[in-house]
C-alpha positions, 0 to 999 in steps of 0.5 A: 746894511746892504740889500734891505731884509725882503718879506718875499721869501723864494728860499730856505736855508737849513742849517745845524751847527757841526762839532766845529762850531760851522755853521753847515747847511743848505739853500732849498726851495721852500715846498722842499723844505717843507718835506720836514727833512734834508739830507747830508753826509754825515762825513761832514763831521769827518772834515777839518779846518783845513778840509782833510777827510778824517777817520772820525767815529761814528761818521762812516768815513770807511763805509761809503760816508753814509747819509744823515737826515736833518729832521727840520722844525715846523717852525722857520727862524726870520733871516738877516738876508733877502727872501730867505728863511731859516730852518733849524732841525736835529740830525739823524739816522736811520737808528734815531737821533745821530749822536755826534749832533750837538743840539741833540746831546743838549736836547737829552741834557734837557730832559735829565734836568726836566725828569729831575722837576728843573726847566734850565734857562741859559743867558749868553755872553759872547765876546768878539773882536773885529778885524780889517784888512790892510794894504797889504790885505793881512787881517789887523785889529779894527782902528778904533783909536777912541775906544773904551770899556762899555763904550758905545757909538762911532767911538768904540764902532767907526763903520757902525758895524754893531748897528747893523748886527742889533739891526739885523738881530731886531728884525730876527727876533734873536733877543739881544740884553746888550752890546757894548765896547769891551776892554780892548780896542776893537772888541766886543761883548754880544749879550742874549736875553736869558731863554729856555736853554735850546732856544738860547743855543740857537739864538746863540748859534744864528747870532755868531752867524749872522754876526760874522757874515754882516761883518764880512760885506762891510769889508770886516772880519768879526772873529771870536776866537779866543785869543786873536791878538796875544797882548791884548785882553782873550773872549769868553763865552759865559754861560749863565743858567738858573732853573726853575720849578714847577711852579716856574720860580726860579730856584738858585737863590729863593731866600737871598741866597744859594740853594743846596741844588745850586751848591751841589751844581756849583761843586760838580762843576770844580770836580770835573774842571780840568774835563770841561775844559775839552769841551769849553775850551776846544782850540790850541788858541783857547789856552792862551786865554787861559791863565792864572790873573785872567777873568776867564775860567782858570781855577777850579773856584767860584765865589759870589759876584767875583770875575776872578773865579770860575763859576760867579754867583749873582744871587741879588735879586731872588728872580734873576739870581743865576750861576755863571760859568765863565770856562768857555769860548766862542770857538766851541759851538753853544750847544755843546759848552751848554750841555758839559755845564748842565751835565756837570752841574747836574753830576754835582746835584745827582751825586749831593756833591759838598761845596768847598769854601769860595774864593776870598783872595783877589785871584789876580796875584792870590788865589787860595785853589791849587787846581786847573785847566790843563796847559793845552788842548793835547792834555784837556784831551786826556783829562776828558778820556779819564772822566768817565761820569761826564763822557757818559752824561755829555755822550761816549760817542760825542766824546770819542768824535771830539777827542779823535777831532782835537788830538788829529787839530794840535798834532797839525798846529804842534811846533806852529807859532801864535801867529800861524796858529791864530791864522790857521783858526781866524777864517772859521771862528 
């Protein structure tokens, strides 16, 4: 895997996710990180993918780009880089938590559920394609002529990039549940084990960053872009979740069938389906993946053990019963995606929303549901802007900033070809 990972720690990489799912941070001496906080310009949240500084609400662009502080957690994470430790934390302003920090909105969602007597447990499934440069320097799909779905070994990964990612994850104590070839050549699934919601998202954030950096060291580009190759399958971020009660018991299907709480959660997700797209499918490219007949979260529907619906239920085991929301993709940061799912589900529970009948058709050519995600990023931002209850649950400041960023992004990509849109995002996602 290149240089060995050393135990002699001489620097700290302090990191946070922004709203574009970019891993921003600094390298600092260990003794500096020991002080507990590191300053950054709040304007980091106002910078687009192509480095334009935008007057995003809450960023203080016209107030001199004031500071924010990353308040570091005491516990350090192991790194895939030699001599390095990782410090994660929460962004604060002088008067309290920064409303645009993805980790802060997740902590608020967790608290909302804990106040109701439940602890959310999260398992995230991520998918990515691997690209390699051709002789002209253009990124092309990874050459894996013998690849197949659920494939493992050199036929699916001749350069062994997944082997290196696995070794690094093991060293970092990031709990991998599985890695395997996905449906298309050069496409892979990297699934994390269930953990508490905050740890699950921290792990996913670090796994994605580590996987891309290890790939680049091998001359490969791991892209989590939802639809990087138009005529191949899409890549998603499946948010699996359950809740444990005060006794530690899973409450999704305690008697082998969906509980009232679980049904209300699904109803909330269906009720807020269109607005959720603005939080879970946050690029122009996302809407190439979300289409009828895809194994993605297009329709506002649900069913038990059915991969062609948006919310899939798994109730075969009382202990491991879960709900799986399939709309998101990894262009969305995991904190935002998990927050959106948890808060929409909570609104269903608080409102005791009734659940519509499950989808009982194939989902490929036949479906009973008529409601689906909006047709593009611009329309999803309109839906999010109009869904006042979901906006309030997520955080008004956060949603205002996200909507501003994404409307600007849509405008600058309007009229661009599929390839131009892909190339715009590819270096970052």
